[in-house]
ZAFIGU-12414 format. One line per field, with one value per residue (C-alpha): residue in three letters; x negated, y negated, z negated. Coordinates in steps of 0.25 Angstrom, whole numbers. Layout:
BEGIN
vexlum (ALA_...)
x (X_...)
y (Y_...)
z (Z_...)
// end
This chain:
BEGIN
vexlum (UNK_UNK_UNK_UNK_UNK_UNK_UNK_UNK_UNK_UNK_UNK_UNK_UNK_UNK_UNK_UNK_UNK_UNK_UNK_UNK_UNK_UNK_UNK_UNK_UNK_UNK_UNK_UNK_UNK_UNK_UNK_UNK_UNK_UNK_UNK_UNK_UNK_UNK_UNK_UNK_UNK_UNK_UNK_UNK_UNK_UNK_UNK_UNK_UNK_UNK_UNK_UNK_UNK_UNK_UNK_UNK_UNK_UNK_UNK_UNK_UNK_UNK_UNK_UNK_UNK_UNK_UNK_UNK_UNK_UNK_UNK_UNK_UNK_UNK_UNK_UNK_UNK_UNK_UNK_UNK_UNK_UNK_UNK_UNK_UNK_UNK_UNK_UNK_UNK_UNK_UNK_UNK_UNK_UNK_UNK_UNK_UNK_UNK_UNK_UNK_UNK_UNK_UNK_UNK_UNK_UNK_UNK_UNK_UNK_UNK_UNK_UNK_UNK_UNK_UNK_UNK_UNK_UNK_UNK_UNK_UNK_UNK_UNK_UNK_UNK_UNK_UNK_UNK_UNK_UNK_UNK_UNK_UNK_UNK_UNK_UNK_UNK_UNK_UNK_UNK_UNK_UNK_UNK_UNK_UNK_UNK_UNK_UNK_UNK_UNK_UNK_UNK_UNK_UNK_UNK_UNK_UNK_UNK_UNK_UNK_UNK_UNK_UNK_UNK_UNK_UNK_UNK_UNK_UNK_UNK_UNK_UNK_UNK_UNK_UNK_UNK_UNK_UNK_UNK_UNK_UNK_UNK_UNK_UNK_UNK_UNK_UNK_UNK_UNK_UNK_UNK_UNK_UNK_UNK_UNK_UNK_UNK_UNK_UNK_UNK_UNK_UNK_UNK_UNK_UNK_UNK_UNK_UNK_UNK_UNK_UNK_UNK_UNK_UNK_UNK_UNK_UNK_UNK_UNK_UNK_UNK_UNK_UNK_UNK_UNK_UNK_UNK_UNK_UNK_UNK_UNK_UNK_UNK_UNK_UNK_UNK_UNK_UNK_UNK_UNK_UNK_UNK_UNK_UNK_UNK_UNK_UNK_UNK_UNK_UNK_UNK_UNK_UNK_UNK_UNK_UNK_UNK_UNK_UNK_UNK_UNK_UNK_UNK_UNK_UNK_UNK_UNK_UNK_UNK_UNK_UNK_UNK_UNK_UNK_UNK_UNK_UNK_UNK_UNK_UNK_UNK_UNK_UNK_UNK_UNK_UNK_UNK_UNK_UNK_UNK_UNK_UNK_UNK_UNK_UNK_UNK_UNK_UNK_UNK_UNK_UNK_UNK_UNK_UNK_UNK_UNK_UNK_UNK_UNK_UNK_UNK_UNK_UNK_UNK_UNK_UNK_UNK_UNK_UNK_UNK_UNK_UNK_UNK_UNK_UNK_UNK_UNK_UNK_UNK_UNK_UNK_UNK_UNK_UNK_UNK_UNK_UNK_UNK_UNK_UNK_UNK_UNK_UNK_UNK_UNK_UNK_UNK_UNK_UNK_UNK_UNK_UNK_UNK_UNK_UNK_UNK_UNK_UNK_UNK_UNK_UNK_UNK_UNK_UNK_UNK_UNK_UNK_UNK_UNK_UNK_UNK_UNK_UNK_UNK_UNK_UNK_UNK_UNK_UNK_UNK_UNK_UNK_UNK_UNK_UNK_UNK_UNK_UNK_UNK_UNK_UNK_UNK_UNK_UNK_UNK_UNK_UNK_UNK_UNK_UNK_UNK_UNK_UNK_UNK_UNK_UNK_UNK_UNK_UNK_UNK_UNK_UNK_UNK_UNK_UNK_UNK_UNK_UNK_UNK_UNK_UNK_UNK_UNK_UNK_UNK_UNK_UNK_UNK_UNK_UNK_UNK_UNK_UNK_UNK_UNK_UNK_UNK_UNK_UNK_UNK_UNK_UNK_UNK_UNK_UNK_UNK_UNK_UNK_UNK_UNK_UNK_UNK_UNK_UNK_UNK_UNK_UNK_UNK_UNK_UNK_UNK_UNK_UNK_UNK_UNK_UNK_UNK_UNK_UNK_UNK_UNK_UNK_UNK_UNK_UNK_UNK_UNK_UNK_UNK_UNK_UNK_UNK_UNK_UNK_UNK_UNK_UNK_UNK_UNK_UNK_UNK_UNK_UNK_UNK_UNK_UNK_UNK_UNK_UNK_UNK_UNK_UNK_UNK_UNK_UNK_UNK_UNK_UNK_UNK_UNK_UNK_UNK_UNK_UNK_UNK_UNK_UNK_UNK_UNK_UNK_UNK_UNK_UNK_UNK_UNK_UNK_UNK_UNK_UNK_UNK_UNK_UNK_UNK_UNK_UNK_UNK_UNK_UNK_UNK_UNK_UNK_UNK_UNK_UNK_UNK_UNK_UNK_UNK_UNK_UNK_UNK_UNK_UNK_UNK_UNK_UNK_UNK_UNK_UNK_UNK_UNK_UNK_UNK_UNK_UNK_UNK_UNK_UNK_UNK_UNK_UNK_UNK_UNK_UNK_UNK_UNK_UNK_UNK_UNK)
x (-1271_-1272_-1261_-1265_-1278_-1272_-1264_-1275_-1283_-1270_-1270_-1285_-1283_-1269_-1278_-1290_-1281_-1273_-1287_-1291_-1278_-1279_-1292_-1288_-1276_-1284_-1293_-1279_-1267_-1255_-1249_-1258_-1258_-1252_-1244_-1235_-1235_-1230_-1219_-1208_-1203_-1212_-1216_-1221_-1232_-1234_-1237_-1246_-1255_-1257_-1259_-1271_-1277_-1276_-1282_-1297_-1290_-1283_-1285_-1285_-1273_-1279_-1283_-1271_-1257_-1247_-1235_-1243_-1232_-1239_-1234_-1221_-1221_-1226_-1215_-1205_-1211_-1212_-1198_-1193_-1192_-1194_-1208_-1208_-1221_-1233_-1243_-1235_-1238_-1253_-1255_-1251_-1261_-1272_-1268_-1269_-1254_-1245_-1231_-1222_-1214_-1218_-1232_-1232_-1223_-1233_-1245_-1238_-1236_-1252_-1254_-1244_-1236_-1224_-1221_-1209_-1197_-1203_-1197_-1205_-1196_-1198_-1212_-1211_-1200_-1203_-1204_-1189_-1184_-1187_-1178_-1172_-1178_-1176_-1184_-1177_-1175_-1167_-1160_-1156_-1150_-1142_-1136_-1132_-1118_-1117_-1111_-1104_-1100_-1091_-1082_-1072_-1070_-1069_-1055_-1050_-1047_-1037_-1033_-1039_-1053_-1059_-1074_-1073_-1089_-1097_-1098_-1112_-1110_-1114_-1113_-1101_-1101_-1088_-1072_-1059_-1047_-1033_-1023_-1010_-1007_-994_-991_-993_-1006_-1015_-1031_-1041_-1053_-1066_-1075_-1089_-1097_-1103_-1117_-1121_-1112_-1124_-1135_-1137_-1145_-1157_-1159_-1170_-1159_-1154_-1171_-1171_-1159_-1163_-1176_-1170_-1158_-1150_-1148_-1156_-1149_-1158_-1156_-1168_-1161_-1152_-1160_-1151_-1154_-1152_-1155_-1144_-1139_-1135_-1129_-1121_-1114_-1111_-1103_-1089_-1084_-1073_-1067_-1073_-1071_-1080_-1085_-1085_-1084_-1072_-1068_-1053_-1047_-1033_-1031_-1022_-1015_-1026_-1038_-1041_-1044_-1033_-1039_-1050_-1059_-1071_-1071_-1075_-1069_-1068_-1062_-1057_-1051_-1064_-1059_-1071_-1066_-1075_-1077_-1072_-1060_-1055_-1060_-1048_-1038_-1039_-1039_-1027_-1019_-1024_-1030_-1036_-1051_-1051_-1055_-1053_-1067_-1074_-1073_-1077_-1087_-1084_-1080_-1066_-1069_-1074_-1061_-1054_-1047_-1050_-1041_-1037_-1033_-1016_-1008_-1009_-1025_-1020_-1011_-1024_-1033_-1026_-1022_-1037_-1039_-1031_-1036_-1049_-1046_-1037_-1050_-1060_-1051_-1053_-1068_-1067_-1059_-1069_-1082_-1086_-1090_-1088_-1100_-1100_-1113_-1117_-1122_-1125_-1127_-1140_-1147_-1158_-1159_-1165_-1178_-1183_-1196_-1194_-1194_-1181_-1173_-1159_-1155_-1140_-1133_-1119_-1110_-1112_-1104_-1093_-1087_-1075_-1074_-1062_-1065_-1078_-1073_-1064_-1072_-1083_-1071_-1068_-1082_-1083_-1072_-1076_-1091_-1082_-1074_-1087_-1094_-1082_-1081_-1096_-1096_-1083_-1092_-1104_-1110_-1124_-1125_-1131_-1122_-1123_-1124_-1124_-1124_-1120_-1130_-1126_-1125_-1125_-1140_-1150_-1154_-1168_-1162_-1154_-1165_-1156_-1143_-1149_-1147_-1136_-1127_-1115_-1107_-1095_-1094_-1089_-1102_-1101_-1095_-1106_-1116_-1107_-1108_-1123_-1124_-1114_-1128_-1138_-1131_-1129_-1141_-1145_-1137_-1143_-1142_-1139_-1137_-1125_-1114_-1114_-1108_-1108_-1105_-1105_-1094_-1087_-1087_-1092_-1099_-1101_-1107_-1109_-1103_-1099_-1111_-1119_-1126_-1132_-1135_-1142_-1134_-1120_-1128_-1132_-1118_-1110_-1120_-1116_-1101_-1099_-1107_-1096_-1084_-1090_-1094_-1092_-1106_-1117_-1132_-1139_-1142_-1156_-1154_-1147_-1158_-1170_-1163_-1159_-1173_-1176_-1164_-1163_-1177_-1175_-1161_-1166_-1178_-1168_-1160_-1171_-1176_-1161_-1161_-1174_-1173_-1160_-1166_-1178_-1170_-1159_-1171_-1179_-1165_-1164_-1177_-1174_-1162_-1170_-1179_-1168_-1161_-1171_-1157_-1150_-1140_-1135_-1125_-1132_-1124_-1136_-1135_-1145_-1158_-1168_-1178_-1192_-1206_-1211_-1203_-1210_-1210_-1216_-1228_-1230_-1219_-1214_-1200_-1194_-1179_-1176_-1162_-1157_-1148_-1138_-1136_-1121_-1122_-1131_-1131_-1146_-1152_-1164_-1174_-1176_-1184_-1182_-1185_-1170_-1159)
y (-248_-256_-266_-267_-271_-282_-288_-289_-296_-304_-308_-314_-321_-329_-330_-335_-346_-350_-354_-361_-369_-371_-377_-385_-391_-392_-404_-410_-406_-407_-414_-425_-439_-439_-427_-435_-448_-440_-434_-424_-432_-428_-414_-414_-423_-416_-404_-411_-416_-402_-395_-406_-405_-389_-390_-386_-372_-367_-352_-345_-338_-323_-328_-330_-328_-335_-327_-314_-304_-305_-321_-318_-308_-320_-330_-321_-317_-333_-336_-327_-314_-302_-293_-280_-275_-273_-276_-290_-291_-287_-297_-308_-305_-304_-319_-323_-324_-321_-314_-328_-332_-347_-344_-337_-348_-357_-351_-350_-364_-367_-358_-365_-353_-358_-373_-374_-375_-367_-354_-343_-332_-341_-340_-325_-327_-340_-335_-329_-342_-350_-355_-345_-350_-345_-352_-364_-355_-345_-355_-361_-348_-346_-360_-358_-352_-337_-328_-318_-304_-303_-315_-308_-297_-308_-311_-324_-324_-336_-334_-343_-338_-342_-345_-346_-348_-358_-372_-373_-361_-367_-353_-346_-331_-327_-329_-323_-321_-314_-311_-303_-297_-296_-282_-289_-283_-291_-293_-298_-305_-305_-314_-314_-324_-319_-323_-313_-320_-331_-320_-309_-296_-298_-312_-317_-325_-308_-305_-317_-314_-299_-304_-315_-304_-316_-331_-334_-342_-346_-358_-366_-365_-357_-351_-343_-329_-336_-350_-361_-364_-349_-348_-360_-357_-342_-347_-347_-362_-371_-375_-364_-351_-341_-330_-318_-304_-301_-288_-287_-277_-273_-270_-261_-265_-258_-266_-254_-257_-253_-256_-266_-271_-279_-289_-300_-313_-328_-335_-348_-353_-353_-360_-363_-363_-361_-354_-363_-367_-354_-351_-362_-358_-343_-349_-356_-345_-336_-325_-313_-314_-330_-337_-352_-350_-350_-362_-371_-381_-381_-397_-397_-401_-387_-382_-390_-382_-384_-393_-384_-374_-371_-361_-351_-351_-350_-337_-330_-333_-327_-316_-315_-316_-304_-296_-297_-294_-281_-278_-279_-269_-261_-262_-259_-246_-241_-243_-257_-264_-277_-283_-299_-306_-321_-328_-344_-352_-359_-369_-379_-393_-401_-398_-382_-387_-404_-406_-411_-401_-395_-381_-381_-369_-369_-360_-346_-333_-333_-345_-343_-329_-327_-334_-327_-314_-315_-318_-306_-294_-300_-299_-285_-281_-285_-278_-265_-268_-269_-258_-248_-254_-250_-237_-233_-236_-230_-245_-246_-259_-261_-257_-263_-253_-250_-239_-240_-232_-224_-229_-218_-215_-215_-228_-230_-230_-241_-249_-262_-256_-248_-258_-268_-278_-268_-278_-284_-299_-308_-304_-290_-291_-296_-287_-276_-283_-283_-269_-264_-272_-265_-251_-255_-254_-263_-265_-262_-260_-247_-242_-233_-235_-234_-236_-251_-246_-260_-265_-253_-250_-236_-245_-261_-269_-283_-292_-304_-314_-314_-327_-323_-309_-300_-288_-295_-299_-285_-279_-291_-287_-271_-272_-284_-274_-264_-270_-275_-263_-254_-250_-255_-253_-242_-240_-243_-256_-258_-254_-262_-275_-271_-264_-275_-280_-273_-278_-293_-293_-287_-298_-309_-305_-306_-319_-325_-320_-323_-338_-340_-333_-342_-356_-351_-349_-363_-368_-362_-367_-381_-382_-376_-387_-399_-390_-380_-376_-373_-360_-352_-340_-325_-311_-301_-292_-279_-279_-270_-263_-268_-273_-272_-287_-300_-308_-320_-324_-309_-309_-295_-291_-276_-281_-290_-293_-298_-311_-315_-330_-332_-346_-341_-327_-326_-314_-318_-307_-311_-304_-301_-292_-291_-283)
z (-828_-818_-821_-835_-827_-818_-831_-839_-828_-826_-841_-842_-830_-836_-848_-842_-834_-846_-854_-842_-842_-856_-856_-844_-853_-865_-856_-852_-860_-854_-864_-865_-858_-846_-846_-859_-849_-838_-846_-842_-831_-821_-820_-809_-810_-824_-817_-805_-816_-822_-809_-807_-822_-818_-806_-810_-815_-803_-802_-790_-787_-787_-801_-807_-798_-804_-798_-802_-809_-823_-821_-818_-832_-839_-834_-836_-851_-853_-850_-862_-853_-861_-855_-862_-854_-864_-854_-853_-868_-866_-855_-864_-874_-864_-859_-873_-874_-883_-882_-883_-869_-874_-872_-860_-853_-859_-852_-839_-839_-841_-830_-820_-820_-825_-830_-842_-832_-819_-818_-817_-812_-798_-798_-794_-783_-777_-762_-763_-768_-755_-747_-735_-723_-708_-696_-688_-676_-684_-691_-679_-673_-686_-687_-672_-672_-673_-665_-675_-669_-680_-675_-667_-678_-691_-694_-698_-711_-714_-729_-740_-746_-760_-762_-777_-783_-790_-785_-783_-773_-758_-752_-751_-751_-754_-754_-760_-753_-755_-744_-744_-731_-724_-732_-746_-747_-755_-750_-756_-746_-751_-739_-740_-731_-719_-718_-709_-697_-699_-699_-689_-694_-685_-691_-700_-709_-711_-715_-722_-730_-732_-739_-749_-751_-761_-764_-776_-787_-797_-808_-799_-785_-776_-765_-754_-747_-732_-728_-734_-721_-718_-732_-729_-717_-720_-732_-736_-734_-735_-720_-711_-705_-715_-709_-719_-723_-729_-738_-741_-751_-756_-772_-778_-791_-799_-791_-783_-768_-759_-745_-741_-728_-724_-712_-705_-707_-704_-718_-715_-727_-738_-751_-761_-776_-788_-801_-810_-801_-800_-814_-820_-809_-815_-829_-827_-821_-833_-823_-829_-834_-834_-846_-851_-859_-844_-841_-853_-852_-836_-830_-827_-813_-811_-811_-802_-791_-777_-769_-760_-772_-771_-775_-767_-769_-784_-781_-772_-784_-793_-788_-783_-798_-802_-792_-797_-810_-804_-798_-811_-818_-807_-807_-821_-820_-810_-820_-818_-830_-836_-836_-842_-841_-843_-833_-831_-821_-820_-814_-815_-809_-803_-802_-810_-812_-818_-832_-831_-825_-830_-833_-828_-835_-827_-835_-834_-826_-838_-832_-822_-826_-818_-806_-806_-808_-797_-786_-793_-792_-778_-773_-779_-773_-760_-763_-763_-752_-745_-750_-747_-733_-731_-737_-728_-718_-721_-721_-726_-734_-749_-757_-772_-783_-797_-808_-824_-834_-846_-857_-865_-864_-874_-883_-875_-861_-866_-874_-872_-879_-890_-900_-894_-904_-907_-917_-910_-906_-895_-888_-887_-872_-868_-873_-868_-854_-854_-859_-849_-838_-844_-841_-827_-816_-807_-794_-782_-767_-760_-746_-750_-759_-774_-785_-792_-804_-815_-805_-803_-790_-780_-771_-769_-757_-760_-749_-753_-757_-741_-742_-756_-754_-743_-747_-744_-730_-728_-731_-722_-711_-711_-713_-704_-693_-697_-695_-683_-676_-685_-687_-696_-699_-704_-717_-712_-707_-721_-729_-721_-724_-737_-742_-752_-758_-771_-775_-769_-775_-788_-789_-785_-796_-803_-800_-802_-817_-823_-816_-824_-836_-835_-834_-844_-855_-851_-854_-867_-870_-866_-875_-887_-885_-885_-896_-904_-910_-899_-901_-890_-889_-888_-886_-891_-880_-885_-895_-894_-902_-895_-896_-884_-878_-879_-893_-898_-904_-905_-915_-918_-916_-914_-907_-896_-894_-880_-882_-871_-872_-869_-863_-852_-850_-853_-860_-871_-879_-893_-901_-917_-931_-935_-928)
// end
């Protein structure tokens, strides 16, 4: 009852504020005279004049808090996200707004909460998007030479290590190698940048990383987990000796693990390559899952092999690709689910708030499937090796786990699947992948080894991205301490540092997902203005019978379908009457 009363008070305050703004706009219409002359060239000038014109109606923060949760929900609805709460619908009715995302969007714009191109999701998360900073003394201390207690025990790795990533990547976390020992055994090595060499356990930099949890990759900006200079210093770079934590593994003919070890190394021959470069090479070699279709529309210059590439490198990459396929087949035999989702790479430039901002969609993760799967499989393998080492020695670390839910339950337990399309077609594989995702629990961190069922592992520990993820960094502290002393910090120590890990990771992933969704919807809006008849390829993921979802202008449609835009990986709800 108290919550309902508070929401009614919120609705009345917003309704009053909208009335006052509209009265002001009647006196000075935004589209009149001076606004037209300024045009779209100078948005800042327009906003300045608007603020001057709205000066008489400035509201006390206590009266109208634009960061209130209700505004966040309104902004999500305005961006096209389905909000099914009946109380939210009642709130809109009290405000005097129809159940229309466009009308809510316009109302928020009037209240200066959200301008047409702004991303409302960032209002809620603005504090987390500040650049990480340390005081001058701490920065100077970290920039000075670091006395590494593991230096004497580091083995020198002289083999070539391949750091394969996107060309935009500046902080390189990982690299892979293949070595044949004196006995003729093949060893796969996965090297992870040793960030903890530069950040002592008791330092403010460690506390900063623990608070921030991960690097934020948003369409507008990339905000690192740690100060940028630390990421650059720890990154695996060419032409220098790079400290690393290395997971080494020897496979049998069926892809199972015969032997493994974890050790501290100094990698002296790192070579950078992009996914596109490796993809073109594997495609030319007709390796496993390489596909000529994956490279369409990409400039030819993107595929030119780096100048250091020689025949020996070709042999190594071919063999690593074969071994990664072997591992994939082994995981599938152990219950891993083949899930292929669509994700696009999206950037907003040069200024997200400017009228001339450009939304750049540079491709999706279905580009370069062979190169991406090669690296993904080896990173998963390193995670299993690290988890096995931690489990064998009872080391407290933040394991990663999930579980697969039973798909044979009653229909009301699986509402998004019971009306799914059953007709065969080219989109059925995609539909099947998204159904598998819905039957997989959200992955989380735990201090005891548990199955990571979706990838077919009995235990799993992320260690290959310490510059970008705090849980990897925390695992490095524990593994390195055990390698050096045979001991490790107690579970209580890890628990104290990881206490907010699940919540912050979920929040940050949600922020990234919702921000990407906002700009994809904005891209569709702009495209429809340029060409009202533009057509997109979509796949129907599911259809539900529901009357609780928001509909435009109060229309009543009993069915809602989730459409997947195959070019972008965007899932959008569409309400309709006919099946």
